[in-house]
C-alpha positions as CSV (number, residue, x, y, z in Angstrom):
1,X,115.5,66.6,124.0
2,X,118.2,64.7,126.5
3,X,116.3,61.4,126.3
4,X,115.9,61.4,122.6
5,X,119.4,62.3,122.1
6,X,121.0,59.9,124.5
7,X,118.3,57.4,125.9
8,X,118.0,55.5,122.5
9,X,120.0,52.6,122.0
10,X,122.3,52.4,118.7
11,X,123.4,49.1,117.3
12,X,127.1,49.0,117.8
13,X,127.9,45.3,116.9
14,X,126.6,46.1,113.3
15,X,129.2,46.6,111.5
16,X,131.6,44.4,113.5
17,X,134.2,47.2,114.2
18,X,133.4,48.5,117.8
19,X,136.3,47.0,120.2
20,X,134.0,47.6,122.9
21,X,130.9,46.0,121.6
22,X,133.0,43.2,119.9
23,X,135.5,42.0,122.2
24,X,133.3,39.7,124.1
25,X,130.6,37.1,122.9
26,X,127.1,38.3,122.1
27,X,125.8,37.8,125.7
28,X,128.1,40.0,127.5
29,X,127.4,43.2,128.3
30,X,130.0,45.8,127.6
31,X,130.5,48.3,130.2
32,X,134.4,48.7,129.6
33,X,136.3,51.0,127.2
34,X,135.9,54.5,127.7
35,X,133.9,55.5,124.7
36,X,130.2,56.3,125.1
37,X,127.2,54.5,123.3
38,X,125.7,57.8,122.0
39,X,125.2,59.2,118.6
40,X,127.6,62.1,118.0
41,X,126.4,65.4,116.9
42,X,124.5,65.7,113.7
43,X,126.7,68.7,112.8
44,X,129.8,66.4,113.2
45,X,127.9,63.8,111.0
46,X,126.9,66.6,108.0
47,X,130.8,68.1,108.3
48,X,132.3,64.5,107.4
49,X,129.5,63.7,104.8
50,X,130.3,67.0,103.0
51,X,134.2,66.4,103.3
52,X,133.5,63.0,101.7
53,X,132.2,64.7,98.6
54,X,135.9,65.5,97.7
55,X,137.1,62.2,96.4
56,X,140.7,62.9,97.5
57,X,142.0,61.7,101.1
58,X,145.6,62.1,101.0
59,X,147.9,63.5,103.8
60,X,146.1,66.2,106.0
61,X,147.2,69.0,108.0
62,X,145.1,71.3,110.4
63,X,143.7,74.4,108.8
64,X,143.3,78.0,110.4
65,X,139.5,77.4,110.9
66,X,140.1,74.1,113.1
67,X,143.1,76.0,115.1
68,X,140.7,78.9,115.9
69,X,137.9,76.5,116.9
70,X,140.2,74.8,119.4
71,X,141.3,78.2,120.5
72,X,137.9,79.8,120.8
73,X,136.7,76.5,122.9
74,X,139.5,76.9,125.4
75,X,138.6,80.5,125.9
76,X,134.9,80.0,126.4
77,X,135.0,77.3,128.3
78,X,138.0,78.0,130.6
79,X,138.7,81.6,130.0
80,X,142.2,80.2,129.0
81,X,144.0,82.4,126.2
82,X,146.2,80.6,123.9
83,X,147.2,81.1,120.4
84,X,146.9,79.2,117.1
85,X,150.7,78.4,117.2
86,X,150.7,76.9,120.8
87,X,148.9,73.9,119.4
88,X,150.7,70.8,118.5
89,X,148.2,67.8,116.7
90,X,148.9,64.4,117.8
91,X,146.7,61.0,117.3
92,X,145.8,61.2,121.1
93,X,146.9,61.9,124.5
94,X,149.0,58.3,125.2
95,X,151.0,59.1,122.0
96,X,151.9,62.7,123.8
97,X,152.6,61.2,126.8
98,X,155.1,58.7,125.1
99,X,156.8,61.4,123.3
100,X,157.2,63.8,126.2
101,X,158.9,61.0,128.6
102,X,160.9,59.4,125.7
103,X,161.9,62.9,124.3
104,X,162.1,65.3,127.4
105,X,163.6,62.8,129.9
106,X,166.7,60.7,130.6
107,X,166.7,57.2,131.8
108,X,166.7,57.2,135.6
109,X,164.3,60.2,136.1
110,X,161.3,59.9,138.2
111,X,157.8,60.3,137.2
112,X,155.3,61.0,139.7
113,X,151.5,60.0,138.9
114,X,148.5,59.4,140.9
115,X,147.4,55.8,141.2
116,X,145.7,53.9,140.4
117,X,145.4,55.2,136.8
118,X,144.8,53.9,133.0
119,X,147.0,51.1,132.2
120,X,148.8,52.4,129.4
121,X,149.6,55.8,131.2
122,X,151.3,53.9,134.2
123,X,153.0,51.7,131.9
124,X,154.6,54.6,129.9
125,X,157.6,55.4,132.1
126,X,159.2,51.7,131.9
127,X,159.1,52.0,128.3
128,X,161.7,54.5,128.3
129,X,163.8,53.5,131.6
130,X,162.0,56.0,133.7
131,X,161.0,55.2,137.4
132,X,157.4,55.4,138.2
133,X,156.9,57.2,141.6
134,X,153.2,56.3,142.8
135,X,151.1,58.3,144.7
136,X,147.6,56.3,145.7
137,X,144.6,58.6,145.7
138,X,142.9,58.9,149.1
139,X,139.2,58.2,149.5
140,X,137.4,60.6,152.0
141,X,134.1,61.9,153.0
142,X,134.0,64.6,150.1
143,X,135.5,62.8,147.5
144,X,139.1,61.5,146.5
145,X,142.1,63.6,147.8
146,X,145.7,63.8,146.6
147,X,147.3,61.4,149.1
148,X,151.2,61.7,148.9
149,X,151.2,62.9,145.4
150,X,153.1,66.5,146.7
151,X,155.7,64.0,148.2
152,X,155.8,61.9,145.0
153,X,156.7,65.0,143.2
154,X,159.5,66.2,145.1
155,X,161.3,62.9,144.1
156,X,160.3,63.2,140.5
157,X,161.7,65.0,137.1
158,X,158.2,65.1,135.7
159,X,154.5,64.7,137.1
160,X,151.8,63.3,134.7
161,X,148.6,64.5,136.0
162,X,145.4,62.9,134.9
163,X,142.6,65.6,135.6
164,X,140.0,64.7,135.7
165,X,141.3,61.7,137.2
166,X,141.0,57.9,135.5
167,X,139.1,56.0,137.0
168,X,138.1,57.8,140.0
169,X,136.6,60.8,138.2
170,X,138.2,63.0,140.5
171,X,138.6,66.9,139.7
172,X,141.4,68.5,140.8
173,X,140.3,71.9,142.5
174,X,142.0,75.3,141.7
175,X,143.6,74.9,145.2
176,X,144.9,71.5,145.0
177,X,146.5,72.4,141.3
178,X,148.1,75.6,143.0
179,X,149.8,73.4,145.5
180,X,150.9,71.1,142.9
181,X,152.2,73.6,140.4
182,X,154.0,75.2,143.3
183,X,155.8,72.3,144.1
184,X,156.5,71.5,140.2
185,X,158.1,75.1,140.0
186,X,159.9,74.8,143.2
187,X,161.6,71.5,142.1
188,X,161.7,72.5,138.6
189,X,159.3,69.2,137.2
190,X,157.9,69.1,134.3
191,X,154.0,69.1,133.8
192,X,152.3,66.4,131.5
193,X,148.7,67.0,132.3
194,X,145.9,64.7,130.6
195,X,142.7,66.5,130.4
196,X,140.9,64.5,127.8
197,X,137.8,63.9,130.0
198,X,137.5,68.0,131.0
199,X,134.6,68.8,129.1
200,X,132.4,66.6,131.2
201,X,132.7,68.0,134.7
202,X,129.7,67.7,136.7
203,X,127.7,70.7,138.4
204,X,129.5,71.8,141.8
205,X,133.2,71.5,140.3
206,X,134.5,73.1,137.6
207,X,137.8,71.9,135.4
208,X,140.8,74.5,135.6
209,X,143.7,73.4,133.0
210,X,146.5,73.6,135.4
211,X,148.5,75.3,132.6
212,X,145.9,78.6,133.1
213,X,147.1,79.3,136.7
214,X,150.2,81.4,135.6
215,X,152.4,82.1,132.5
216,X,155.1,80.5,134.8
217,X,153.3,77.4,135.1
218,X,152.5,77.3,131.9
219,X,155.9,77.3,130.5
220,X,156.6,73.9,132.4
221,X,153.5,72.2,130.7
222,X,152.3,70.2,128.1
223,X,148.5,70.1,128.2
224,X,146.9,66.8,126.3
225,X,143.4,67.4,125.0
226,X,140.7,66.2,122.4
227,X,137.4,66.1,120.9
228,X,137.2,62.4,121.5
229,X,136.0,61.5,125.0
230,X,133.1,64.5,125.0
231,X,132.0,63.7,121.4
232,X,132.6,60.0,121.0
233,X,135.6,60.1,118.3
234,X,138.2,58.3,119.6
235,X,138.1,56.2,116.8
236,X,139.0,58.9,114.7
237,X,142.4,59.2,116.3
238,X,143.2,62.8,116.8
239,X,144.1,65.2,119.6
240,X,146.1,68.2,120.5
241,X,148.9,69.2,122.8
242,X,148.6,72.9,124.0
243,X,152.4,74.0,124.8
244,X,152.9,77.6,125.4
245,X,156.6,77.9,125.8
246,X,158.1,77.7,122.1
247,X,161.2,75.9,123.2
248,X,159.3,73.5,125.0
249,X,157.1,73.1,122.0
250,X,159.9,72.5,119.8
251,X,161.4,70.0,121.9
252,X,158.0,68.3,122.1
253,X,158.0,68.2,118.2
254,X,161.3,66.9,118.0
255,X,160.6,63.7,120.2
256,X,158.3,62.4,117.2
257,X,161.4,60.2,116.3
258,X,159.1,58.4,113.7
259,X,156.8,57.1,116.5
260,X,154.0,59.4,115.8
261,X,153.2,60.5,112.1
262,X,153.8,64.2,111.1
263,X,150.5,64.0,109.2
264,X,147.1,64.1,110.9
265,X,144.0,62.4,110.9
266,X,141.7,63.9,108.0
267,X,138.4,62.9,109.5
268,X,139.6,63.6,112.9
269,X,140.4,67.2,111.9
270,X,136.7,67.5,110.1
271,X,135.3,66.3,112.9
272,X,137.0,68.1,115.6
273,X,136.4,71.4,113.8
274,X,132.9,71.1,114.0
275,X,132.8,69.5,117.6
276,X,134.4,72.8,118.7
277,X,132.7,75.1,116.5
278,X,128.8,73.8,116.9
279,X,128.8,71.0,119.7
280,X,128.5,73.1,122.7
281,X,124.6,72.7,123.1
282,X,125.1,68.9,122.6
283,X,127.7,69.0,125.2
284,X,125.6,70.9,127.6
285,X,122.8,68.2,127.2
286,X,124.9,65.3,127.3
287,X,126.2,66.5,130.8
288,X,122.7,66.8,131.9
289,X,122.0,63.2,131.1
290,X,125.3,61.9,132.5
291,X,124.6,64.0,135.8
292,X,121.4,62.1,136.1
293,X,123.0,58.6,135.0
294,X,125.4,58.6,137.3
295,X,123.0,59.8,140.5
296,X,121.0,56.8,139.2
297,X,123.9,54.4,139.4
298,X,125.0,55.6,142.8
299,X,121.6,55.3,144.2
300,X,121.0,51.6,142.5
301,X,124.0,50.5,143.7
302,X,123.6,51.6,147.2
303,X,119.9,50.3,147.4
304,X,120.7,46.9,145.5
305,X,124.2,45.8,146.1
306,X,125.4,47.4,149.6
307,X,128.5,45.9,149.6
308,X,129.7,47.8,146.4
309,X,131.5,50.9,147.6
310,X,132.1,53.8,145.4
311,X,132.7,57.5,145.5
312,X,130.4,59.4,142.9
313,X,132.6,60.6,140.0
314,X,133.0,64.4,139.7
315,X,133.4,64.2,135.9
316,X,133.1,61.8,132.8
317,X,131.4,58.7,132.4
318,X,133.1,56.3,134.3
319,X,132.9,55.2,137.7
320,X,135.6,53.4,140.3
321,X,133.7,50.7,142.2
322,X,135.4,48.5,145.0
323,X,134.2,45.3,145.4
324,X,136.6,43.8,148.0
325,X,133.6,43.8,150.8
326,X,132.0,41.2,148.3
327,X,134.7,38.8,148.2
328,X,135.2,38.6,144.7
329,X,138.8,37.9,144.6
330,X,141.7,40.4,143.3
331,X,139.7,40.7,140.0
332,X,136.4,41.3,140.3
333,X,136.0,41.9,136.8
334,X,136.6,38.4,135.9
335,X,134.1,37.0,138.3
336,X,131.5,39.4,136.9
337,X,132.6,38.6,133.4
338,X,132.0,34.8,134.2
339,X,129.0,34.9,136.5
340,X,127.0,38.0,135.3
341,X,128.1,38.4,131.8
342,X,129.1,41.8,132.2
343,X,132.2,43.5,131.0
344,X,133.8,45.8,133.4
345,X,137.4,47.3,132.9
346,X,139.5,45.0,135.6
347,X,141.2,47.0,138.4
348,X,144.3,45.2,138.4
349,X,144.9,46.9,135.3
350,X,144.9,50.1,136.6
351,X,148.0,49.2,138.7
352,X,148.8,50.0,142.6
353,X,145.5,50.5,144.7
354,X,143.2,48.4,141.6
355,X,143.1,45.1,143.3
356,X,139.5,44.4,144.3
357,X,138.0,46.9,142.0
358,X,136.5,47.3,138.5
359,X,135.6,50.5,136.6
360,X,132.3,51.0,134.8
361,X,131.4,52.9,131.9
362,X,127.8,54.6,132.1
363,X,128.1,56.4,129.3
364,X,125.1,54.8,127.5
365,X,121.3,54.6,127.3
366,X,120.0,54.2,131.2
367,X,118.3,51.0,130.2
368,X,121.8,49.3,129.8
369,X,122.7,50.6,133.3
370,X,119.6,49.0,134.9
371,X,120.4,45.7,132.8
372,X,123.9,45.8,134.1
373,X,122.9,46.2,137.7
374,X,120.2,43.4,137.1
375,X,122.7,40.8,135.9
376,X,125.3,41.9,138.7
377,X,122.5,41.6,141.5
378,X,121.2,38.0,140.2
379,X,124.5,36.5,140.0
380,X,125.3,37.5,143.4
381,X,122.2,36.1,145.0
382,X,123.1,33.0,143.0
383,X,126.2,32.8,144.7
384,X,124.9,33.4,148.0
385,X,122.0,30.4,147.6
């Protein structure tokens, strides 16, 4: 089942509307932006096709069934009990972060975040005159640690937590989250928790929504989620914030300020409802396939390109590659694009700690992973001649 669902390549160049597959020339293998090359579950396609039978596509809002599907998913997956009224629908995590930073903080306030991190996230504080306080992830024998994040929080008014972390794939343990939450409570720090990769955690780890730790932590937390990463729906532009604190929710909604539409993506709502109501078996099969792909990627890189260093991600379909020992410059992604014709996400775009690195997206049929490794190996071999 897994091979049939996820191992068969699909044509994403035609129609020519895929950002991932049409940014570069046709001879480039794209392994960069964070969407997968997997066909979505049939239940989602069927739900969208059914909705298309009604030829009216005006402004949309979430119905009761959509809210209930999300509430049920959070309860079943994480034991997290929230109510339908706690949900605020938004176009995605990034607009949610922008709304919170712009509407809930004041110019000059500090914002702590774990670096390196996704470019638009680490750029967001400066858009509002806020001061970003960096805390580098800390590679260790058992994965990535928190580095000096606790100290950074003590100097901040808000924490932007990315869990699972992008680009490293780190999943914060319950113990780590309790430590972070305790500091945020002591220092009266707002928590913005981007958890869009949370449904793709690998065996041996578990995702814990930080807001599920206690009512007190939930009261200072805005949790940002979506079906987009899990079910390959990012082009439908729908996410949601979970905010159990009624006053915090009111202030967040007031922060729209014309930045975010007050109506929602019609097809995003349809797809999200189907995903959370009917997609669990497909999700489990995808995690199984991605687990094997992650292990394959790590083993092949160690065997064929020992100069590349990486720590196996604990979640999602992204891996953070350290090319510094190979001498490919500050931006190895640029070298690999030119010489290997493989498109990775450039490390410097992830800010502090990104130099000499690149992020690879292995959310694709395994044959494409092998092709990428082949291309990189040949390019490095030719350089050595």
